[in-house]
C-alpha positions, 0 to 999 in steps of 0.5 A: 336960296342958292343965287347960282340955282336961281340964275341958272333956272332963270336962264334955262327958262329963257332959253326954252322960251326962245326955242319954243318961239322959234319952233313956232315960226313957220319959216323954221321948216324951210330949213330942215337942218335947223328944225332938227337941231332946234327940236332936239335942243328943245326936247332935251331941255324940256325937264329942266325948264319944267323944274325951273318954272316950278322953282321960280314959282315957289320962290315967288309964292314964298317971297309974296307970303313973307311980305304978307306977314307984317301986314296980318291983322291977327295972329291966326292970319300971321301964322297962316301966312308964315305956314304958306311961306314955309311950305313954299320954301320947302318946295323951293329947296326940293326943286333946288336939288333937282335942278342941280341933278338936272342941270349942274351935276349932270354928265354932259354926254347923258343927252347923247345916243350910245355905241355899246360894244360887247366882246366875249372874254374868258370862258370860250364858247360859253363866253360867246353865248353870254355876249350874245345874251347881253346884247339881247338884254340891252335890246330888250331894255331899249325896247322897253325904253322906247329907244331905237336900236341896231347891230352895226357889226358882229363877229359870230362865234362858231358854236353860237353867240358872238366873239364881238358885237357892236350895237347903236342905241338911239333915244332921249338921253340914252347914254344916261340909261346905259352908261353904267353897263360898262365893265366886265360881266361875269356869268356862273352857270352849267354850260349846255356842253358840260356833261359833268354838271360843273358850274363854269365862270365866263365873262364878256366885256362891255364898253359904252361910248357916247356917240360922236355928233357930227363935227363941223370944221371951221377955218379961220382966214387968219390961219391960212397962208394962200400962194397962187402959181402957174399951172403946168402940165406933163413935160413941164409945159404951161397949161395956161399963162395965168397964176390959177394953181393954189397952194394953201397952208394951214398954219396951225397944223402945218397941213398943206393942200395944192390944186391945179386941176381946175381952170380958174384960181377960184375953182382951185381954191374952193377944191383945195379948201374942201380937201383941207377941211376934210383933212382937218376933220380926219384929224379931229376924228382920230383924236376923238378916237384916242379919247374914246379908246381910253374910255373903252380901256377904262371901262373894259379892264383885262376881261379876266375872271377876277375883274367884274362889275356884276355877276350873274349866278344862274344856280342861285337865280342871283345878280350882284353888282359889285360896285354898290353891293346890290344884289337881286333875285330877278335873273329872268326878268333882268335878261328880259330887259328890265335893268331898272333896279341897277340903272336907278341905284347906280344913278343915285350912287353917282349923284351921291358921289358928285354931291359928296365931291362938291361938298368936299371941294366947297369945304376945301375952298372955305379953308 
């Protein structure tokens, strides 16, 4: 048995039990923000806690059965205890892999809500219509999963569809269900405007971003240099005779904020701190935007016809995901919001890739 998994299971169960107790305390309802925070973490940890409980119970059963084998009074009884131990150990091994998937190898963004950005690519009017169909497909998939969704912004095309549409999807582990949709999607069909019946190829690009959570800015007093000076009014005349104006310098970033609008030094300091925290928050959001921009570029690519993750072929009723060479013939059902075949296969491929990478890393470490 992997001691790392046992330790993680014990810690996970302890944390989940602590959250359960906190939610049972009536005082928590006096702090709405704390209640929402605890409830969200509690719900996120439920599956891992259930797996951890089952794993620890199976490990305990296996240990107890092994301890009973030497005291068996007959060969039949000894074999019975041994069989019980083997069965419990088999359950332990199976649960160990599930815990690895749920708690160790899991994408840290999986629990987050998502922003899905869809843009028409190559193909003109047909690409815009395809972008709208993808947006409707994701909305229906979200409905099937019981998730909330809404369009945040859109740019309609003249002939219908969207040049661009951005939607938000909120639900338990929403990112884990939608993250594999990022990339260039290609459609092959005869457009309604095509009089010769020729098949056209168009594309739309999809970017799936984990939604950023609220960022709290913490400022250490050791990072601040605070100066006070006498406030002055128009014409250089003194507003008052006390050093009430405040200048705060945030040494790590070099940001400087001054405030002299209020009459007291304390009020000016409080105002200056609000402004400083706002500016620090803006900086962090800009950094986050840069990271998300890099993620978006990696997913979207060039958007031309040759770059693709999935092709929807209408004449043959076929969908092919080129990343895992998976082909299905349920075109209508997929656009109706059933993406389970692709989600499950891509998630399994992701897990297999992580396991292979982990095994390779372990092999290199042992060399």
